[in-house]
C-alpha positions as CSV (number, residue, x, y, z in Angstrom):
1,M,12.1,17.9,-31.1
2,A,11.2,16.4,-34.2
3,K,10.9,17.7,-36.8
4,I,8.2,16.5,-39.6
5,V,8.1,17.8,-43.6
6,M,5.1,17.8,-44.9
7,I,5.5,17.2,-48.7
8,G,2.2,18.6,-50.9
9,A,1.3,20.7,-47.7
10,G,-1.0,22.4,-50.5
11,S,-3.5,20.2,-50.2
12,M,-4.8,22.7,-47.7
13,G,-7.9,20.7,-46.2
14,F,-5.8,16.7,-45.7
15,T,-2.3,19.2,-44.4
16,R,-4.7,21.4,-42.0
17,K,-6.4,18.2,-40.5
18,L,-2.8,16.6,-39.8
19,I,-0.8,19.7,-38.0
20,I,-3.6,19.9,-35.9
21,D,-3.1,16.3,-34.9
22,I,0.3,16.7,-34.4
23,L,0.1,19.5,-31.9
24,N,-2.1,17.7,-30.2
25,F,0.0,15.3,-28.7
26,K,2.0,17.3,-25.8
27,A,5.3,15.8,-26.5
28,L,5.3,17.1,-30.3
29,R,4.2,20.6,-29.2
30,D,8.0,22.1,-29.7
31,S,8.5,20.3,-33.0
32,T,9.7,22.0,-36.8
33,V,7.1,21.6,-38.6
34,A,8.8,22.1,-42.6
35,L,5.8,22.6,-45.4
36,V,6.8,22.1,-49.0
37,D,5.1,22.7,-52.1
38,I,5.4,24.0,-55.4
39,D,2.4,25.9,-55.8
40,A,4.1,29.4,-54.2
41,G,0.4,30.6,-53.3
42,R,-1.0,27.3,-51.6
43,L,1.9,27.2,-49.6
44,D,1.4,30.6,-48.7
45,M,-1.6,30.1,-47.5
46,I,-1.6,26.9,-45.5
47,T,2.1,28.8,-43.9
48,R,-0.4,31.4,-42.4
49,W,-2.9,29.3,-41.1
50,A,-0.5,27.3,-39.1
51,K,1.5,29.9,-37.8
52,K,-2.2,31.4,-36.6
53,L,-2.6,28.0,-35.0
54,I,0.5,28.7,-32.7
55,E,-0.3,32.0,-32.4
56,Q,-4.1,30.8,-30.8
57,E,-2.9,27.5,-28.6
58,K,-0.2,29.8,-28.1
59,L,2.2,26.7,-28.9
60,P,6.3,26.6,-28.8
61,A,6.0,24.9,-32.0
62,K,7.9,26.6,-35.3
63,I,6.4,26.8,-38.9
64,E,8.9,26.8,-41.4
65,S,8.2,26.5,-45.5
66,S,9.7,26.3,-49.1
67,T,8.9,25.4,-52.6
68,D,12.9,23.7,-52.6
69,R,12.3,20.2,-50.4
70,R,16.2,20.2,-50.2
71,E,16.0,23.3,-48.4
72,V,14.3,22.0,-45.3
73,L,15.0,18.2,-45.5
74,K,17.9,18.1,-43.9
75,G,18.0,16.7,-40.5
76,A,14.4,15.5,-41.0
77,D,12.9,13.3,-38.9
78,F,10.0,12.4,-40.6
79,I,8.5,13.2,-44.0
80,V,4.7,13.4,-44.8
81,I,3.8,13.2,-48.5
82,T,0.4,13.9,-49.7
83,I,1.1,14.9,-53.4
84,R,-1.2,14.8,-56.4
85,V,1.0,15.2,-59.5
86,G,-0.6,16.3,-62.6
87,G,-3.3,17.8,-60.7
88,L,-7.1,17.3,-60.8
89,E,-6.2,17.8,-64.5
90,A,-4.2,14.6,-64.8
91,F,-7.9,13.0,-62.7
92,E,-9.7,14.1,-65.1
93,L,-8.6,12.1,-67.9
94,D,-7.2,9.2,-65.5
95,V,-11.1,8.3,-65.3
96,S,-12.9,10.6,-68.7
97,I,-11.1,8.5,-71.2
98,P,-11.3,5.4,-69.8
99,R,-15.4,5.9,-69.7
100,K,-15.2,6.6,-73.1
101,Y,-14.1,3.3,-74.0
102,G,-16.4,1.7,-71.2
103,V,-14.5,1.4,-68.2
104,K,-16.8,2.8,-65.5
105,Q,-14.0,4.1,-62.3
106,A,-16.5,5.7,-59.7
107,V,-12.1,6.8,-58.4
108,G,-9.9,5.7,-60.4
109,D,-6.4,6.4,-58.0
110,T,-6.3,2.7,-57.3
111,L,-5.6,0.0,-59.7
112,G,-7.1,0.1,-63.5
113,P,-5.8,2.3,-66.4
114,G,-6.6,5.0,-63.4
115,G,-4.4,3.9,-61.2
116,V,-2.0,3.0,-63.6
117,F,-1.5,6.3,-65.0
118,Y,-1.9,8.0,-61.4
119,A,1.4,5.5,-60.6
120,M,3.3,6.5,-63.8
121,R,3.4,10.5,-63.0
122,T,4.0,9.9,-59.3
123,I,6.4,7.0,-59.2
124,P,9.2,9.7,-60.3
125,V,8.1,11.9,-58.0
126,L,8.8,9.8,-55.2
127,L,11.8,8.6,-55.7
128,G,13.0,11.9,-56.7
129,I,12.3,12.6,-52.9
130,C,13.5,9.6,-51.2
131,K,16.4,9.9,-53.5
132,D,17.0,13.4,-51.4
133,A,16.5,11.9,-48.2
134,N,18.7,9.4,-48.8
135,E,21.3,12.1,-49.2
136,L,20.0,15.3,-46.8
137,C,18.1,12.6,-43.4
138,P,18.6,8.7,-44.0
139,D,17.2,7.8,-41.0
140,A,14.1,9.7,-41.6
141,L,10.7,8.0,-41.6
142,I,8.8,8.4,-44.5
143,L,5.1,8.1,-44.5
144,N,3.4,8.2,-47.7
145,Y,-0.2,9.0,-47.9
146,S,-0.1,9.6,-52.0
147,N,-2.4,7.0,-54.1
148,P,-2.2,4.9,-55.3
149,M,-0.9,3.2,-52.3
150,A,0.6,-0.2,-53.0
151,M,2.0,0.9,-56.2
152,N,3.4,4.2,-54.7
153,T,4.7,2.6,-51.8
154,W,6.5,-0.7,-53.5
155,A,8.2,1.5,-55.7
156,M,9.8,4.2,-52.5
157,L,10.6,1.1,-50.6
158,K,11.8,-1.1,-53.8
159,Y,14.1,1.2,-55.4
160,G,14.3,4.6,-52.8
161,H,13.6,4.3,-49.0
162,E,14.0,1.5,-47.0
163,K,12.7,3.5,-43.9
164,T,8.9,3.9,-45.7
165,I,5.6,3.7,-44.7
166,G,2.1,3.3,-46.6
167,L,-0.7,5.3,-44.5
168,C,-5.0,5.5,-45.4
169,H,-7.5,6.1,-43.3
170,S,-9.6,2.7,-44.8
171,V,-9.4,0.4,-41.9
172,Q,-10.3,2.1,-38.8
173,G,-12.7,4.2,-41.4
174,T,-14.5,0.9,-42.2
175,A,-14.2,-0.4,-38.3
176,G,-15.8,2.6,-37.3
177,Q,-18.8,1.9,-39.9
178,L,-19.2,-1.3,-39.1
179,S,-19.8,-0.9,-35.0
180,N,-22.5,1.4,-36.7
181,Y,-24.1,-0.9,-38.6
182,I,-24.2,-3.8,-35.7
183,G,-25.5,-0.6,-33.0
184,V,-22.7,-0.9,-31.0
185,P,-20.2,1.8,-29.7
186,F,-17.1,2.2,-32.0
187,G,-14.8,2.2,-28.3
188,E,-16.0,-1.2,-28.1
189,V,-15.1,-2.9,-30.7
190,S,-11.6,-4.6,-31.5
191,Y,-10.7,-6.1,-34.9
192,W,-7.6,-7.5,-36.5
193,V,-7.2,-6.8,-40.4
194,A,-4.7,-7.8,-43.2
195,G,-4.4,-7.8,-47.1
196,I,-3.0,-5.0,-49.6
197,N,-4.2,-1.4,-49.4
198,H,-8.1,-1.0,-50.1
199,M,-8.5,-4.8,-50.0
200,S,-7.4,-5.7,-46.3
201,W,-9.6,-8.3,-45.3
202,F,-11.4,-8.0,-41.5
203,L,-10.3,-11.4,-40.1
204,E,-11.1,-11.0,-36.7
205,F,-13.9,-8.2,-35.2
206,R,-15.6,-8.6,-32.2
207,H,-17.3,-7.3,-29.6
208,K,-16.7,-7.0,-26.4
209,D,-14.2,-9.5,-27.2
210,V,-17.0,-11.7,-28.6
211,D,-17.0,-12.0,-32.5
212,A,-19.2,-9.6,-33.8
213,Y,-19.3,-10.9,-37.2
214,P,-23.4,-13.5,-36.5
215,K,-24.5,-9.4,-35.7
216,L,-22.8,-8.3,-38.7
217,W,-24.7,-11.1,-41.0
218,K,-27.5,-10.0,-39.1
219,A,-27.1,-6.5,-40.6
220,L,-26.1,-8.1,-44.1
221,E,-29.7,-9.3,-43.9
222,N,-31.2,-5.9,-42.9
223,P,-32.7,-3.6,-46.4
224,D,-31.6,-0.6,-44.8
225,I,-28.5,-1.0,-43.9
226,F,-27.7,-3.4,-47.0
227,K,-28.3,-0.8,-48.8
228,Q,-25.9,2.0,-47.4
229,D,-23.1,-0.1,-48.5
230,P,-24.3,-2.6,-51.4
231,V,-20.7,-3.3,-52.7
232,R,-18.8,-5.2,-49.9
233,F,-21.9,-6.7,-48.0
234,E,-22.1,-8.4,-51.4
235,I,-18.6,-9.4,-51.3
236,M,-18.8,-10.6,-48.1
237,K,-21.9,-12.5,-49.1
238,H,-20.6,-14.5,-51.3
239,F,-16.5,-14.0,-50.4
240,D,-17.1,-14.5,-46.6
241,Y,-15.5,-11.5,-45.1
242,F,-15.6,-7.4,-44.9
243,V,-13.7,-5.5,-47.2
244,T,-12.1,-2.2,-46.3
245,E,-12.5,0.4,-48.9
246,S,-15.9,2.0,-49.8
247,S,-18.8,0.4,-52.3
248,F,-17.4,2.7,-54.5
249,H,-13.9,1.6,-55.1
250,M,-14.4,-1.9,-53.9
251,A,-16.8,-1.4,-57.8
252,E,-13.5,-0.6,-59.3
253,Y,-11.7,-3.9,-58.6
254,M,-13.3,-6.1,-59.5
255,P,-15.3,-7.8,-62.8
256,Y,-18.6,-8.3,-61.2
257,F,-20.2,-5.0,-60.7
258,N,-19.1,-1.6,-63.4
259,K,-19.4,-3.7,-66.5
260,R,-23.0,-3.3,-67.2
261,E,-25.6,-1.2,-66.5
262,E,-28.3,-2.6,-64.5
263,L,-25.2,-3.9,-61.9
264,I,-23.7,0.1,-61.6
265,K,-28.1,0.8,-60.6
266,K,-28.5,-2.1,-58.7
267,F,-25.1,-1.4,-56.5
268,N,-25.2,2.4,-56.9
269,T,-21.9,2.5,-58.2
270,H,-22.1,5.5,-60.9
271,G,-18.7,6.6,-61.9
272,W,-16.9,9.9,-60.9
273,I,-17.9,10.1,-57.6
274,Y,-14.4,11.4,-56.4
275,L,-13.6,13.8,-59.1
276,E,-15.8,15.5,-58.6
277,L,-16.2,15.2,-55.0
278,C,-12.5,16.9,-54.6
279,K,-13.3,19.9,-57.2
280,Q,-17.1,20.8,-55.2
281,G,-13.8,20.7,-52.0
282,L,-11.5,22.8,-53.2
283,D,-13.1,27.0,-52.9
284,P,-15.2,25.3,-49.6
285,A,-11.4,24.5,-47.8
286,A,-9.4,27.3,-48.7
287,E,-12.6,30.0,-47.9
288,Q,-12.6,27.9,-44.3
289,I,-8.8,28.4,-43.5
290,R,-8.9,32.5,-45.2
291,K,-11.5,32.8,-42.6
292,E,-9.5,31.2,-40.2
293,V,-6.2,33.4,-41.0
294,A,-8.0,36.1,-41.3
295,G,-9.2,35.8,-36.9
296,E,-12.7,35.8,-38.9
297,Q,-13.3,31.9,-37.3
298,K,-11.5,30.2,-34.8
299,I,-9.3,27.4,-35.7
300,D,-10.9,23.9,-34.4
301,F,-8.1,22.1,-32.4
302,S,-9.8,18.2,-32.4
303,S,-8.0,15.7,-33.4
304,S,-8.8,13.1,-35.9
305,P,-8.7,9.4,-36.1
306,E,-5.4,9.7,-39.0
307,Y,-2.8,7.5,-38.0
308,C,0.0,9.5,-38.3
309,S,0.4,12.0,-35.6
310,S,0.1,8.6,-33.6
311,I,2.9,7.1,-35.4
312,I,5.0,10.2,-35.5
313,N,4.6,10.4,-31.1
314,A,5.2,6.7,-31.1
315,A,8.4,7.2,-32.4
316,T,9.1,10.3,-30.5
317,T,8.2,9.1,-27.3
318,G,8.9,5.2,-27.4
319,I,5.2,4.5,-26.5
320,S,3.6,1.8,-28.8
321,Y,1.3,2.4,-31.1
322,R,-0.7,-0.4,-33.3
323,M,-1.7,1.0,-36.7
324,N,-2.3,-0.9,-40.1
325,A,0.3,0.0,-42.5
326,S,1.5,-0.8,-46.1
327,V,5.0,-1.9,-46.1
328,F,6.6,-5.0,-47.9
329,N,5.9,-8.3,-47.9
330,R,8.6,-9.9,-46.3
331,G,7.5,-13.9,-44.9
332,I,4.0,-11.7,-42.9
333,I,1.5,-13.1,-45.3
334,S,2.2,-16.3,-46.2
335,N,0.0,-16.8,-49.0
336,L,1.0,-13.1,-51.3
337,P,3.6,-12.5,-53.0
338,Q,7.1,-11.9,-51.5
339,E,8.3,-8.3,-51.7
340,S,4.8,-7.3,-52.9
341,C,3.0,-4.3,-50.5
342,V,1.3,-5.6,-48.0
343,E,-1.0,-3.6,-46.1
344,V,-0.9,-5.6,-42.0
345,P,-0.9,-4.4,-38.5
346,C,1.9,-2.8,-37.2
347,Y,3.7,-1.8,-33.8
348,V,6.0,1.5,-34.0
349,D,8.5,3.2,-31.3
350,K,11.4,4.1,-31.1
351,T,13.1,1.0,-32.6
352,G,10.8,1.7,-35.5
353,V,7.9,-0.2,-37.6
354,R,7.9,-3.6,-37.0
355,P,4.9,-5.5,-38.9
356,A,3.3,-7.9,-37.4
357,Y,3.3,-11.8,-38.7
358,V,-0.1,-12.4,-40.0
359,G,0.1,-15.9,-41.7
360,E,-2.4,-17.0,-44.6
361,L,-5.2,-15.2,-45.8
362,P,-8.1,-16.8,-46.6
363,L,-8.4,-18.7,-49.6
364,Q,-10.5,-16.6,-51.5
365,C,-9.5,-13.2,-49.9
366,A,-5.5,-14.2,-51.0
367,A,-6.8,-14.7,-54.8
368,L,-8.7,-11.7,-54.7
369,N,-6.0,-9.6,-53.5
370,R,-3.3,-11.5,-55.9
371,S,-5.5,-10.3,-58.7
372,S,-4.9,-6.7,-57.7
373,I,-1.1,-7.5,-56.9
374,N,-0.3,-8.9,-60.6
375,V,-1.6,-5.5,-62.0
376,Q,0.8,-3.5,-59.0
377,A,3.9,-5.4,-59.7
378,L,3.6,-4.6,-63.7
379,G,2.2,-1.1,-63.0
380,V,5.1,-0.1,-60.4
381,E,7.5,-1.7,-63.2
382,A,6.2,0.3,-65.6
383,A,6.8,3.7,-63.9
384,V,10.4,2.9,-62.8
385,E,11.4,1.6,-66.7
386,G,9.7,4.2,-68.7
387,S,8.2,1.0,-70.1
388,R,4.2,1.5,-72.5
389,R,4.4,-2.0,-73.1
390,K,4.2,-3.0,-69.2
391,A,2.3,-0.8,-68.3
392,F,-0.4,-1.7,-71.8
393,Q,-0.3,-5.1,-69.6
394,A,-1.1,-3.8,-66.5
395,I,-3.9,-2.7,-67.6
396,C,-4.9,-5.9,-69.3
397,L,-4.9,-7.8,-65.9
398,D,-6.9,-5.2,-64.6
399,P,-10.1,-6.9,-63.6
400,L,-12.4,-4.4,-64.2
401,T,-10.5,-3.3,-67.9
402,A,-10.0,-6.8,-68.5
403,A,-14.3,-7.7,-68.0
404,A,-15.3,-4.5,-70.4
405,L,-13.3,-4.2,-73.0
406,S,-11.5,-6.3,-75.6
407,L,-7.1,-6.6,-76.1
408,E,-7.2,-4.6,-78.6
409,E,-9.7,-2.1,-77.2
410,I,-7.2,-1.9,-74.2
411,Q,-4.7,-1.1,-76.3
412,K,-5.9,1.8,-78.3
413,M,-6.9,3.4,-75.1
414,T,-3.4,3.0,-73.3
415,D,-2.5,4.9,-76.2
416,E,-5.0,7.1,-76.2
417,M,-4.0,8.1,-72.2
418,F,-0.8,7.7,-73.0
419,E,-1.0,11.1,-75.6
420,A,-3.6,12.8,-73.8
421,E,-0.7,12.4,-70.4
422,A,2.3,12.9,-71.8
423,Q,3.5,15.8,-70.7
424,Y,3.0,14.2,-67.1
425,L,5.2,11.0,-67.8
426,P,8.6,12.4,-68.9
427,Q,10.6,8.7,-68.7
428,F,8.2,7.1,-71.3
429,K,10.5,8.2,-74.6
């Protein structure tokens, strides 16, 4: 019987999805799922929903909940983290202040000024969770979903808990999109993908074991398909490989798109997309859960393509599973820095998570990855050391910021962000 602790369970829509996924596995239906959140009201709602699901499906699972993670961590086998430190209020500062200076982030949660400040808020909390895990459940596998994925997971692996992986849905999500672009069923495609989170490369993309890249190049020439994903197709046109993250995201990680209005218009990368979606999604998600708790609407027990539940099932049953995850680079990708955080194919079973060897990325892909890794390395150190200087330097190295601002302007923007977000950054004196 597995014990699964979910920290950040107040992210109700995502928590709901993960619980359904977990309990869809026969071997996990007698699990103990312990829900943790600092917001007692949201925690109470998702706890009542989870108990309603167990009642509806007549499952033997047990639900626990607490606002104090230490109360439920003892004996945990798996810890799933979905926290957002500072909430949408801090997230808005991550986006709005850089936008004033001309740095237009459509999302702002991975790289650049938004990503660096998000990491500096989040990493100390994650390291606190790691410390508790090392004391109370040292053998637990931590599955981190909190962005910025690469910086957070890097910090946890280096300074926190060795048994940690980072999980995202961009690899399998992009594979589904690519199958649509070439007009074939998703179940008929296979792929080999590696790089860093939000910038991994489809090194192989096959349909019925035949190279499908020729079909993808043909799809690129179709204006109706190109306009669905203009940045990523533009990247493929010039750098030869398709990348995992959305056009809105990818435009933030490079100096080629969001630096001028005509380019923003051409590639449809206008900013603040994700923040607004988050705001708009809060009430509908809460209302759906309220209806399901009240019995006004039956809970849909269909599973999602998220990796989390399949990993837990594989580690519990020993039935091997392959996914992409963020892990330490210990010779896995030979032309990216050692002990940077890379996203690669991994296998999991009862023996743990084993990353697959990738070797060299195409040089141009590795070069683009390194431009992000430079920011991530300094961002992690800034968060851990409480170094304003390293935070500033990390943002200076961000490709989009460097394309838009001078060094003096970056310093002024960084200072303003520190002042606005001081309450969320106690490690900075």
